[in-house]
Structures are given as C-alpha cells and as structure tokens.
Backbone as JSON, one array per atom type, in Angstrom:
{
  "sequence": "XXXXXXXXXXXXXXXXXXXXXXXXXXXXXXXXXXXXXXXXXXXXXXXXXXXXXXXXXXXXXXXXXXXXXXXXXXXXXXXXXXXXXXXXXXXXXXXXXXXXXXXXXXXXXXXXXXXXXXXXXXXXXXXXXXXXXXXXXXXXXXXXXXXXXXXXXXXXXXXXXXXXXXXXXXXXXXXXXXXXXXXXXXXXXXXXXXXXXXXXXXXXXXXXXXXXXXXXXXXXXXXXXXXXXXXXXXXXXXXXXXXXXXXXXXXXX",
  "N": [[100.14, 11.52, 239.74], [102.79, 11.28, 238.99], [102.74, 9.85, 236.57], [101.28, 11.66, 235.03], [102.98, 13.88, 234.95], [105.13, 12.75, 233.6], [103.89, 12.19, 231.17], [103.34, 14.81, 230.3], [105.93, 15.76, 229.95], [106.84, 14.1, 227.9], [105.06, 14.85, 225.93], [105.92, 17.45, 225.49], [108.44, 16.89, 224.44], [107.73, 15.62, 222.03], [106.28, 17.64, 220.67], [108.31, 19.51, 220.49], [110.09, 18.15, 218.85], [108.52, 18.08, 216.56], [108.48, 20.79, 215.94], [111.17, 21.17, 215.3], [111.32, 19.55, 213.03], [109.62, 20.97, 211.28], [111.06, 23.38, 211.08], [113.43, 22.36, 209.98], [112.55, 21.33, 207.48], [111.58, 23.67, 206.29], [113.96, 25.15, 206.19], [115.4, 23.47, 204.47], [114.0, 23.63, 201.97], [114.24, 26.31, 201.57], [116.96, 26.82, 201.27], [117.89, 24.97, 199.4], [118.54, 25.07, 196.07], [116.73, 24.3, 193.46], [116.94, 25.04, 190.85], [119.52, 24.92, 190.13], [121.93, 23.28, 188.12], [122.7, 19.96, 188.33], [125.85, 18.52, 188.69], [127.78, 15.75, 187.29], [127.6, 12.91, 189.35], [129.44, 10.92, 189.77], [131.9, 9.52, 191.75], [131.57, 11.37, 193.77], [131.93, 11.81, 197.01], [130.64, 13.08, 199.15], [127.95, 13.24, 198.36], [127.23, 10.48, 198.3], [127.58, 9.8, 200.98], [125.64, 11.38, 202.26], [123.3, 10.36, 201.15], [123.4, 7.73, 202.15], [123.17, 8.36, 204.87], [120.56, 9.42, 204.99], [119.1, 7.15, 204.22], [119.76, 5.34, 206.27], [118.71, 6.67, 208.53], [116.07, 6.59, 207.79], [115.42, 3.91, 207.82], [115.65, 3.21, 210.49], [113.3, 4.18, 212.01], [111.38, 2.41, 211.01], [112.16, -0.08, 211.95], [111.86, 0.4, 214.68], [109.12, 0.86, 214.72], [108.09, -1.64, 214.03], [108.82, -3.09, 216.29], [107.25, -1.68, 218.09], [104.71, -2.47, 217.46], [104.22, -4.66, 218.95], [103.23, -3.75, 221.28], [100.04, -3.12, 222.4], [97.8, -0.8, 220.85], [99.64, 1.18, 220.4], [99.96, 3.45, 218.45], [101.2, 5.82, 217.91], [103.96, 5.63, 217.46], [103.93, 4.28, 215.05], [102.77, 6.15, 213.31], [104.79, 8.08, 213.47], [106.92, 6.66, 212.34], [105.99, 6.41, 209.73], [105.99, 9.12, 209.03], [108.75, 9.66, 209.13], [109.73, 8.04, 207.06], [108.47, 9.23, 204.85], [109.53, 11.81, 204.97], [112.2, 11.18, 204.46], [112.05, 10.33, 201.77], [111.24, 12.74, 200.58], [113.46, 14.4, 201.1], [115.44, 13.01, 199.7], [114.51, 13.38, 197.11], [114.93, 16.16, 196.79], [117.65, 16.18, 197.18], [118.72, 14.78, 194.99], [118.0, 16.54, 193.0], [119.02, 19.08, 193.7], [121.59, 18.61, 194.56], [124.45, 18.49, 196.8], [124.81, 20.74, 199.58], [124.66, 23.72, 201.72], [122.17, 23.27, 202.83], [122.02, 20.65, 203.58], [122.56, 20.27, 206.27], [120.15, 21.1, 207.48], [118.52, 19.11, 206.51], [119.58, 16.89, 207.89], [118.97, 17.6, 210.55], [116.17, 17.5, 210.44], [115.71, 14.76, 209.89], [116.92, 13.5, 212.1], [115.39, 14.54, 214.23], [112.84, 13.49, 213.65], [113.34, 10.72, 213.78], [114.23, 10.46, 216.44], [111.89, 11.19, 217.81], [110.28, 9.08, 217.08], [111.5, 6.94, 218.41], [111.04, 7.76, 221.04], [108.23, 7.59, 221.12], [107.91, 4.83, 220.79], [109.14, 3.77, 223.04], [107.64, 4.78, 225.1], [104.65, 4.11, 225.33], [102.35, 4.83, 226.73], [100.04, 7.38, 227.66], [100.5, 9.14, 225.55], [99.67, 11.42, 223.02], [98.27, 11.04, 219.76], [98.29, 13.21, 218.17], [100.66, 14.96, 217.66], [102.24, 13.15, 216.18], [100.61, 12.49, 213.98], [100.39, 15.02, 212.89], [103.05, 15.43, 212.15], [103.28, 13.47, 210.16], [101.47, 14.49, 208.27], [102.72, 16.94, 207.6], [105.04, 15.9, 206.5], [104.04, 14.65, 204.2], [103.18, 16.89, 202.74], [105.69, 18.07, 202.34], [106.87, 16.09, 200.74], [105.27, 16.2, 198.41], [105.84, 18.83, 197.61], [108.59, 18.59, 197.12], [108.6, 16.72, 195.04], [107.19, 18.11, 193.05], [108.93, 20.21, 192.57], [111.02, 18.91, 191.44], [110.68, 17.92, 188.95], [111.74, 18.82, 186.6], [113.75, 17.57, 185.2], [116.79, 16.33, 183.55], [119.32, 18.5, 182.13], [119.2, 19.25, 178.72], [119.42, 21.01, 176.69], [121.57, 21.65, 174.74], [122.35, 22.74, 172.17], [123.6, 25.75, 170.73], [125.59, 28.65, 171.6], [128.52, 28.48, 173.44], [130.72, 30.01, 175.66], [133.98, 30.79, 176.99], [135.39, 32.52, 179.86], [136.62, 35.82, 179.16], [136.63, 35.28, 176.53], [138.37, 33.27, 175.64], [137.89, 30.84, 174.56], [135.43, 29.08, 172.62], [132.43, 27.29, 171.96], [130.35, 26.11, 169.53], [127.32, 24.67, 169.0], [125.32, 23.17, 166.68], [122.08, 22.05, 165.82], [120.6, 19.08, 164.48], [117.91, 18.39, 162.1], [115.96, 16.84, 163.43], [115.19, 17.06, 166.77], [117.34, 16.21, 169.52], [119.0, 14.45, 168.23], [121.58, 15.17, 167.91], [124.26, 16.88, 166.11], [126.26, 19.31, 164.38], [129.45, 20.69, 165.37], [131.52, 23.49, 166.28], [134.6, 24.21, 167.49], [136.54, 26.54, 169.12], [139.66, 27.4, 170.29], [141.64, 29.76, 171.4], [143.63, 30.64, 168.71], [143.11, 28.38, 167.3], [140.9, 26.29, 165.49], [138.5, 23.78, 165.34], [136.35, 21.33, 163.81], [133.43, 19.21, 163.72], [131.2, 16.45, 164.45], [128.53, 16.13, 166.87], [126.96, 14.28, 169.52], [124.42, 12.99, 171.73], [125.19, 11.15, 174.7], [124.78, 7.74, 174.57], [124.14, 4.41, 175.52], [122.91, 6.33, 178.33], [125.23, 6.91, 180.79], [125.59, 8.11, 183.23], [124.6, 10.39, 185.91], [124.16, 12.99, 184.95], [123.34, 14.36, 181.71], [125.35, 13.61, 179.02], [127.51, 14.79, 176.37], [129.08, 13.9, 173.36], [131.85, 14.88, 171.46], [132.74, 14.36, 168.21], [135.53, 14.27, 166.41], [136.19, 15.29, 163.1], [137.88, 16.42, 161.14], [141.41, 16.99, 160.31], [142.59, 18.84, 161.89], [143.16, 19.42, 165.24], [142.22, 20.84, 168.15], [142.17, 19.97, 170.68], [144.22, 17.78, 172.3], [144.72, 14.2, 172.14], [142.31, 11.56, 172.25], [140.07, 10.96, 169.44], [137.52, 11.49, 170.26], [135.69, 13.53, 172.44], [134.49, 14.21, 175.68], [131.74, 16.02, 176.94], [130.05, 17.65, 179.56], [127.56, 18.84, 181.91], [128.68, 20.93, 184.54], [127.9, 22.73, 186.37], [126.25, 25.85, 187.3], [123.04, 27.38, 186.43], [119.73, 26.93, 184.99], [119.4, 29.15, 183.44], [121.96, 30.01, 182.89], [123.85, 27.73, 182.14], [126.8, 25.7, 182.76], [129.51, 24.15, 181.18], [132.22, 21.77, 181.01], [135.31, 21.48, 179.36], [138.26, 20.16, 178.45], [139.58, 21.32, 180.69], [138.56, 23.88, 180.59], [135.97, 26.16, 181.43], [132.87, 26.71, 180.13], [130.23, 28.91, 179.46], [126.81, 29.02, 178.61], [125.5, 31.23, 176.21]],
  "CA": [[100.88, 12.73, 239.41], [104.03, 10.93, 238.31], [102.47, 9.52, 235.18], [100.85, 12.87, 234.35], [104.18, 14.69, 234.7], [105.87, 12.08, 232.54], [103.16, 12.4, 229.92], [103.54, 16.19, 229.86], [107.3, 15.89, 229.44], [106.92, 13.43, 226.6], [104.34, 15.68, 224.95], [106.83, 18.56, 225.15], [109.48, 16.35, 223.55], [107.17, 15.37, 220.71], [106.0, 18.92, 220.02], [109.6, 20.12, 220.16], [110.59, 17.45, 217.67], [107.72, 18.53, 215.42], [108.96, 22.14, 215.6], [112.46, 21.0, 214.62], [111.03, 19.03, 211.69], [109.1, 22.06, 210.46], [112.19, 24.27, 210.79], [114.35, 21.69, 209.07], [111.98, 21.27, 206.14], [111.57, 25.04, 205.75], [115.34, 25.47, 205.84], [115.78, 22.68, 203.31], [113.43, 24.17, 200.74], [114.7, 27.7, 201.39], [118.37, 26.86, 200.88], [118.16, 24.1, 198.26], [118.16, 25.72, 194.81], [116.47, 23.25, 192.47], [117.24, 25.52, 189.5], [120.91, 24.62, 189.84], [122.14, 22.08, 187.33], [123.49, 19.04, 189.13], [126.93, 17.9, 187.91], [127.91, 14.3, 187.35], [127.86, 12.52, 190.73], [130.41, 9.84, 189.87], [133.05, 9.84, 192.58], [131.27, 12.4, 194.76], [131.81, 11.12, 198.28], [129.66, 13.75, 200.0], [126.62, 12.81, 197.94], [126.98, 9.11, 198.72], [127.46, 9.77, 202.44], [124.35, 11.96, 202.64], [122.27, 9.38, 200.77], [123.45, 6.65, 203.13], [122.63, 8.88, 206.13], [119.1, 9.48, 204.87], [118.56, 5.79, 204.19], [119.91, 4.76, 207.61], [117.75, 7.3, 209.42], [114.73, 6.2, 207.39], [115.19, 2.51, 208.19], [115.54, 3.1, 211.95], [111.93, 4.24, 212.52], [110.62, 1.22, 210.62], [112.52, -1.12, 212.92], [111.22, 0.76, 215.95], [107.67, 0.68, 214.58], [107.81, -3.09, 214.09], [108.87, -3.46, 217.71], [106.15, -1.03, 218.79], [103.47, -3.19, 217.18], [104.0, -5.66, 220.0], [102.49, -3.08, 222.35], [98.71, -2.78, 221.89], [97.32, 0.58, 220.74], [100.74, 2.13, 220.3], [99.95, 3.9, 217.06], [102.0, 7.04, 217.75], [105.24, 5.27, 216.84], [103.68, 3.92, 213.65], [102.62, 7.42, 212.58], [106.1, 8.7, 213.39], [107.71, 5.91, 211.36], [105.51, 6.81, 208.41], [106.48, 10.48, 208.78], [110.19, 9.6, 208.85], [109.9, 7.49, 205.72], [108.04, 10.22, 203.86], [110.54, 12.87, 205.0], [113.39, 10.68, 203.77], [111.79, 10.38, 200.33], [111.23, 14.14, 200.17], [114.82, 14.91, 201.11], [116.17, 12.38, 198.6], [114.07, 14.08, 195.91], [115.64, 17.44, 196.71], [119.08, 15.88, 197.11], [119.05, 14.43, 193.6], [117.78, 17.71, 192.15], [119.83, 20.24, 194.07], [122.94, 18.26, 194.95], [124.81, 18.77, 198.19], [124.96, 22.16, 199.86], [124.47, 24.04, 203.14], [120.87, 22.8, 203.3], [122.14, 19.28, 204.07], [122.46, 20.33, 207.73], [118.74, 21.14, 207.83], [118.02, 17.75, 206.25], [120.0, 16.02, 208.98], [118.17, 17.96, 211.72], [114.82, 16.99, 210.25], [115.7, 13.31, 210.01], [117.24, 13.12, 213.48], [114.24, 14.86, 215.08], [111.77, 12.55, 213.38], [113.73, 9.4, 214.3], [114.23, 10.51, 217.91], [110.51, 11.18, 218.27], [109.77, 7.72, 216.89], [112.02, 6.13, 219.51], [110.31, 8.16, 222.25], [106.88, 7.01, 221.05], [107.95, 3.38, 220.96], [109.54, 3.42, 224.4], [106.66, 5.27, 226.06], [103.35, 4.04, 224.65], [101.23, 5.3, 227.54], [99.88, 8.81, 227.9], [100.95, 9.94, 224.42], [98.65, 11.75, 222.04], [98.64, 10.81, 218.37], [98.22, 14.46, 217.4], [101.95, 15.39, 217.1], [102.71, 12.2, 215.18], [99.8, 12.67, 212.78], [100.78, 16.31, 212.3], [104.33, 15.22, 211.49], [103.03, 12.73, 208.91], [100.84, 15.4, 207.31], [103.74, 17.86, 207.13], [105.95, 15.14, 205.64], [103.37, 14.46, 202.91], [103.26, 18.18, 202.04], [107.08, 18.23, 201.9], [107.12, 15.17, 199.63], [104.62, 16.75, 197.22], [106.61, 20.0, 197.2], [109.86, 18.14, 196.55], [108.34, 16.08, 193.75], [106.8, 19.14, 192.08], [110.11, 21.0, 192.24], [112.08, 18.06, 190.91], [110.21, 17.28, 187.72], [112.27, 19.49, 185.42], [114.55, 16.63, 184.45], [118.17, 16.73, 183.26], [119.5, 19.54, 181.13], [119.5, 18.68, 177.41], [119.37, 22.08, 175.68], [122.96, 21.95, 174.44], [122.59, 23.58, 170.98], [123.8, 27.17, 170.98], [126.97, 29.11, 171.7], [129.1, 28.43, 174.77], [131.97, 30.76, 175.66], [134.77, 30.82, 178.2], [135.68, 33.9, 180.28], [137.55, 36.6, 178.34], [136.52, 34.79, 175.15], [139.55, 32.48, 175.26], [137.42, 29.67, 173.83], [133.99, 29.04, 172.36], [131.91, 26.05, 171.38], [129.07, 26.32, 168.88], [126.64, 23.41, 168.68], [124.13, 23.3, 165.85], [121.24, 20.85, 165.96], [120.03, 18.5, 163.27], [116.49, 18.67, 161.9], [115.22, 16.18, 164.5], [115.78, 17.35, 168.08], [117.85, 15.08, 170.28], [119.81, 13.57, 167.4], [122.93, 15.7, 167.77], [124.45, 17.81, 165.0], [127.63, 19.69, 164.1], [130.03, 21.61, 166.34], [132.73, 24.24, 165.96], [135.31, 24.52, 168.73], [137.66, 27.47, 168.94], [140.5, 27.64, 171.46], [142.65, 30.69, 170.94], [143.63, 30.79, 167.26], [142.83, 27.07, 166.7], [139.48, 25.98, 165.29], [138.22, 22.44, 164.83], [134.94, 21.06, 163.54], [133.05, 17.81, 163.73], [129.82, 16.18, 164.83], [128.3, 15.84, 168.28], [125.78, 13.44, 169.78], [124.19, 12.68, 173.14], [125.71, 9.88, 175.17], [123.77, 6.68, 174.58], [123.19, 4.67, 176.62], [123.35, 7.31, 179.33], [126.0, 6.17, 181.79], [125.82, 8.9, 184.43], [123.44, 11.15, 186.35], [123.96, 14.11, 184.03], [123.34, 14.03, 180.29], [126.63, 13.94, 178.44], [127.61, 14.98, 174.92], [130.36, 13.5, 172.79], [132.3, 15.58, 170.26], [133.45, 13.44, 167.33], [136.36, 15.05, 165.52], [136.12, 14.81, 161.72], [139.0, 16.91, 160.35], [142.77, 16.69, 160.78], [142.96, 19.85, 162.88], [142.68, 19.06, 166.58], [142.57, 21.82, 169.18], [142.28, 19.22, 171.93], [145.01, 16.57, 172.06], [144.19, 12.96, 172.69], [141.45, 10.72, 171.43], [139.21, 11.71, 168.51], [136.23, 11.76, 170.89], [135.81, 14.35, 173.65], [133.27, 14.21, 176.46], [131.29, 17.32, 177.47], [128.87, 17.5, 180.41], [127.27, 19.94, 182.81], [129.42, 20.92, 185.8], [127.35, 23.71, 187.31], [125.38, 26.88, 186.77], [121.62, 27.11, 186.51], [119.13, 26.74, 183.67], [119.56, 30.39, 182.67], [123.36, 30.11, 182.5], [124.53, 26.46, 182.44], [128.25, 25.68, 182.56], [130.08, 22.86, 180.8], [133.68, 21.69, 181.11], [135.97, 20.83, 178.24], [139.72, 20.31, 178.46], [139.95, 22.23, 181.74], [137.93, 25.18, 180.41], [134.55, 26.27, 181.79], [132.16, 27.48, 179.12], [128.87, 29.26, 179.85], [125.95, 29.22, 177.44], [125.1, 32.62, 176.02]],
  "C": [[102.14, 12.41, 238.62], [103.82, 10.64, 236.84], [102.05, 10.76, 234.39], [102.06, 13.76, 234.0], [105.01, 14.09, 233.58], [105.21, 12.29, 231.19], [103.34, 13.82, 229.39], [104.94, 16.38, 229.28], [107.45, 15.25, 228.07], [106.19, 14.23, 225.53], [105.2, 16.87, 224.52], [107.92, 18.1, 224.19], [108.94, 16.18, 222.14], [106.86, 16.67, 219.97], [107.28, 19.64, 219.65], [110.2, 19.47, 218.92], [109.83, 17.88, 216.43], [108.17, 19.92, 214.97], [110.3, 22.07, 214.86], [112.24, 20.49, 213.2], [110.53, 20.14, 210.77], [110.23, 23.02, 210.08], [113.17, 23.66, 209.81], [113.84, 21.63, 207.65], [111.93, 22.66, 205.49], [112.98, 25.45, 205.34], [115.81, 24.73, 204.6], [115.29, 23.32, 202.02], [113.85, 25.62, 200.5], [116.12, 27.75, 200.85], [118.68, 26.01, 199.65], [117.64, 24.76, 196.98], [117.98, 24.65, 193.74], [116.64, 23.74, 191.04], [118.7, 25.25, 189.12], [121.01, 23.32, 189.06], [123.12, 21.17, 188.06], [124.59, 18.43, 188.27], [126.91, 16.39, 188.03], [128.33, 13.88, 188.75], [128.91, 11.44, 190.86], [131.6, 10.28, 190.7], [132.8, 10.9, 193.62], [130.98, 11.73, 196.09], [130.74, 11.75, 199.17], [128.25, 13.3, 199.66], [126.3, 11.4, 198.46], [126.8, 9.02, 200.24], [126.11, 10.32, 202.89], [123.22, 11.0, 202.3], [122.24, 8.24, 201.77], [122.9, 7.1, 204.48], [121.12, 8.91, 206.09], [118.49, 8.09, 204.91], [118.63, 5.14, 205.58], [118.89, 5.35, 208.57], [116.31, 6.95, 209.06], [114.41, 4.76, 207.79], [114.98, 2.38, 209.69], [114.1, 3.19, 212.45], [111.1, 3.02, 212.14], [110.9, 0.07, 211.59], [111.83, -0.85, 214.26], [109.71, 0.54, 215.87], [107.28, -0.78, 214.63], [107.84, -3.57, 215.53], [107.7, -2.87, 218.49], [104.82, -1.74, 218.55], [103.19, -4.27, 218.22], [103.22, -5.07, 221.16], [101.13, -2.66, 221.81], [98.45, -1.27, 221.9], [98.46, 1.61, 220.7], [100.87, 2.58, 218.84], [100.8, 5.14, 216.83], [103.32, 6.74, 217.06], [105.06, 4.91, 215.37], [103.51, 5.17, 212.8], [103.97, 8.1, 212.41], [107.0, 7.99, 212.38], [107.3, 6.28, 209.94], [106.02, 8.21, 208.05], [107.96, 10.46, 208.42], [110.47, 9.06, 207.46], [109.57, 8.53, 204.66], [109.03, 11.38, 203.8], [111.79, 12.44, 204.26], [113.22, 10.73, 202.26], [111.83, 11.82, 199.82], [112.65, 14.7, 200.09], [115.66, 14.28, 200.0], [115.78, 13.01, 197.26], [114.88, 15.37, 195.72], [117.14, 17.22, 196.55], [119.5, 15.59, 195.68], [118.94, 15.65, 192.7], [118.78, 18.81, 192.43], [121.26, 19.9, 194.43], [123.2, 18.58, 196.41], [125.03, 20.26, 198.37], [124.75, 22.43, 201.32], [123.14, 23.56, 203.7], [120.92, 21.37, 203.82], [122.04, 19.24, 205.59], [121.0, 20.35, 208.18], [118.09, 19.78, 207.56], [118.35, 16.82, 207.41], [119.2, 16.32, 210.25], [116.76, 17.4, 211.63], [114.76, 15.49, 210.47], [115.96, 12.86, 211.45], [116.06, 13.38, 214.4], [113.12, 13.85, 214.89], [112.09, 11.17, 213.95], [113.73, 9.38, 215.82], [112.82, 10.48, 218.46], [109.9, 9.79, 218.12], [110.23, 6.81, 218.03], [111.3, 6.46, 220.81], [108.92, 7.55, 222.27], [106.9, 5.52, 221.33], [108.28, 2.98, 222.38], [108.5, 3.82, 225.45], [105.27, 5.29, 225.44], [102.2, 4.65, 225.43], [101.23, 6.83, 227.65], [100.33, 9.7, 226.77], [99.8, 10.18, 223.46], [99.17, 11.48, 220.64], [98.73, 12.1, 217.57], [99.57, 14.9, 216.85], [102.44, 14.46, 215.99], [101.92, 12.31, 213.89], [100.13, 13.99, 212.09], [102.11, 16.18, 211.57], [104.15, 14.48, 210.16], [102.41, 13.63, 207.85], [101.85, 16.39, 206.74], [104.71, 17.15, 206.18], [105.33, 14.92, 204.26], [103.43, 15.76, 202.09], [104.67, 18.4, 201.51], [107.4, 17.32, 200.71], [106.5, 15.69, 198.33], [105.39, 17.95, 196.69], [107.93, 19.6, 196.55], [109.66, 17.51, 195.18], [107.98, 17.12, 192.68], [107.99, 19.99, 191.66], [111.22, 20.22, 191.61], [111.71, 17.4, 189.6], [110.78, 17.9, 186.45], [113.16, 18.58, 184.59], [115.94, 17.15, 184.16], [118.23, 17.78, 182.15], [119.91, 18.91, 179.8], [119.53, 19.74, 176.31], [120.8, 22.53, 175.35], [123.16, 22.82, 173.2], [122.64, 25.05, 171.32], [125.28, 27.5, 171.05], [127.4, 29.13, 173.16], [130.45, 29.14, 174.72], [132.65, 30.7, 177.02], [135.01, 32.28, 178.6], [136.76, 34.53, 179.41], [137.62, 36.08, 176.91], [137.77, 34.02, 174.69], [139.16, 31.23, 174.48], [135.92, 29.78, 173.63], [133.64, 27.72, 171.71], [130.52, 26.33, 170.83], [128.49, 24.97, 168.48], [125.39, 23.71, 167.87], [123.39, 21.98, 165.85], [120.75, 20.38, 164.6], [118.54, 18.82, 163.18], [115.64, 18.07, 163.01], [115.9, 16.45, 165.84], [116.23, 16.08, 168.79], [118.74, 14.14, 169.51], [121.25, 14.06, 167.25], [123.03, 16.67, 166.61], [125.92, 18.07, 164.78], [128.13, 20.67, 165.16], [131.24, 22.32, 165.73], [133.37, 24.67, 167.26], [136.48, 25.44, 168.41], [138.36, 27.66, 170.28], [141.66, 28.5, 171.01], [142.53, 30.9, 169.43], [143.3, 29.48, 166.55], [141.33, 26.83, 166.61], [139.35, 24.58, 164.73], [136.72, 22.25, 164.68], [134.69, 19.57, 163.55], [131.59, 17.66, 164.08], [129.71, 15.9, 166.32], [127.03, 15.02, 168.43], [125.65, 13.23, 171.28], [124.74, 11.3, 173.46], [124.58, 8.84, 175.22], [124.47, 5.32, 174.58], [123.79, 5.61, 177.66], [123.98, 6.58, 180.5], [126.25, 6.97, 183.07], [124.56, 9.67, 184.77], [123.13, 12.28, 185.39], [124.0, 13.62, 182.59], [124.65, 14.51, 179.68], [126.53, 14.07, 176.92], [129.01, 14.57, 174.49], [130.64, 14.31, 171.53], [133.16, 14.62, 169.44], [134.21, 14.25, 166.28], [136.36, 14.45, 164.11], [137.33, 15.25, 160.89], [140.34, 16.51, 160.93], [143.23, 17.68, 161.84], [142.33, 19.49, 164.22], [143.15, 20.1, 167.58], [142.74, 21.16, 170.54], [143.07, 17.95, 171.67], [144.34, 15.35, 172.67], [143.3, 12.22, 171.71], [140.58, 11.56, 170.5], [137.83, 12.03, 169.09], [136.46, 12.49, 172.22], [134.47, 14.4, 174.36], [132.98, 15.61, 177.02], [130.07, 17.07, 178.34], [128.75, 18.7, 181.34], [128.08, 19.81, 184.11], [128.87, 21.93, 186.79], [126.48, 24.73, 186.6], [123.92, 26.56, 186.99], [121.05, 27.06, 185.1], [119.18, 28.01, 182.82], [120.98, 30.55, 182.16], [124.09, 28.83, 182.87], [126.01, 26.54, 182.1], [128.68, 24.26, 182.22], [131.6, 22.93, 180.92], [134.23, 20.95, 179.91], [137.44, 21.17, 178.28], [140.17, 21.36, 179.49], [139.36, 23.62, 181.63], [136.47, 25.1, 180.82], [133.87, 27.21, 180.81], [130.71, 27.69, 179.56], [128.04, 29.52, 178.6], [125.45, 30.66, 177.39], [123.63, 32.72, 175.61]]
}
C-alpha cells in the first residue's frame, strides 16, 4: 500500500508538471508577439539574464538524466530531460524573435516545471509511468516546431521609404539603388534644416539588428558630430517599424 500511495502521489506530481508546461507554453505563444521588431540587444541585461536562465535550466535535466542512467530501466527521467532540452530551444527561438516581455514569466514556469519533473523521475525510478514524460516530450517538439515556424521572418531590412517623427518635426527619406541591398541616397530634414548624402547597410553586421549608416556628402549638417550616423530599429512591428536617429523616433509611413 505504501509503494502504491507513493506511486500515485508521484503520478499526480508528474501530471501536474505537465499541466504547468502546457499552460506555460500556451502563455508564451499567446503573449510573445513575433511580429515585433527586436531592437539591438547590445547592453540589454534582461535579455542576457533570461538566456542564462534558460541555459541553466536546460543543462540541469541533462545532468540528472546522466545520473539516472545508473538506475536500470529509468527511462522517465531521460524522456523528461529530452523534453526540457527541446523546451529550452523553443523558448530561445521565441526569445530571439520577440525579445523580453511579460511572457518571460510563462517561460520560467515552463522550464521550472519540466526540470522539477525530471528531478522527481530521477529520484523515484520505481512505479512511474513513462506516459507523462513522453507526452511532455511530444508537446515540447510541437512547441519547437511552432517557435521555428514563427521565427523565420528574419531581421528587418526594408529601409527604403519615408520615415517621419511625431508632429512632422523630422523626416528621413531613403531611396534605393537599382540593386536591392546596396544602399542608396537619403534626405534628412530636421525642422528647417535639410541634409543629403548616401546610405548603406552595416557590413560586416556587428549586432543583432540590421543597421544603416548615413554618409554625409554636403557641407550642411543637421546632425552634429561625425560625418557618419548610425540608424537602426528600436521597436514597432513590421507594419510600422521605428528607428532612432539623434534622439528622435521615426516611424515608416
């Protein structure tokens, strides 16, 4: 009776963990907006901390699974370790695409539930069914495929066009050369000042987001400082991306 009661309690723990994983993954994909344009991550502490959390929680089940291999027929922990690894990959996919946001909490719940279930499987090899662990692995695979399919849009590179600041205090017009991706000419207006020059994509690309450099050609300079000005995405979505230049936020029209 004692072993049966223990087995039932462990089964409840595993099924509860599976329910938390499902809720966490659903919350992640519901709250993470992959249409948002991810800004440059350089210096973003939150992003680095979340990535380290995911990696740490993904490594833990592998260590537990290696220890569980010493116990014969303890495959539940191995399935759970596989599920945790796959969940970590899925969440990192969404993290890179959607950036940090309120959905990070759901990511943490999913990872913690999967890792805790792995530890339970490894510590209690007897009387445990492989069904919850295999179900978790299957759900993790579905989440990974969904994350990969929603993250294939790539970085934003459609810079040519007209960008304007609120109340029309500034505007930036980028015209493209004959060959796409080769840059072109720009016209920058800030108040009553107008400057012109050429623009080109940053090469080699030195950050997560695709950057553009404005190369001033004339003597009129609306932006003080060096003859080269960096422009990159700071937010918005693909329908209305936002760039930053000299403290101004410009939205593409």
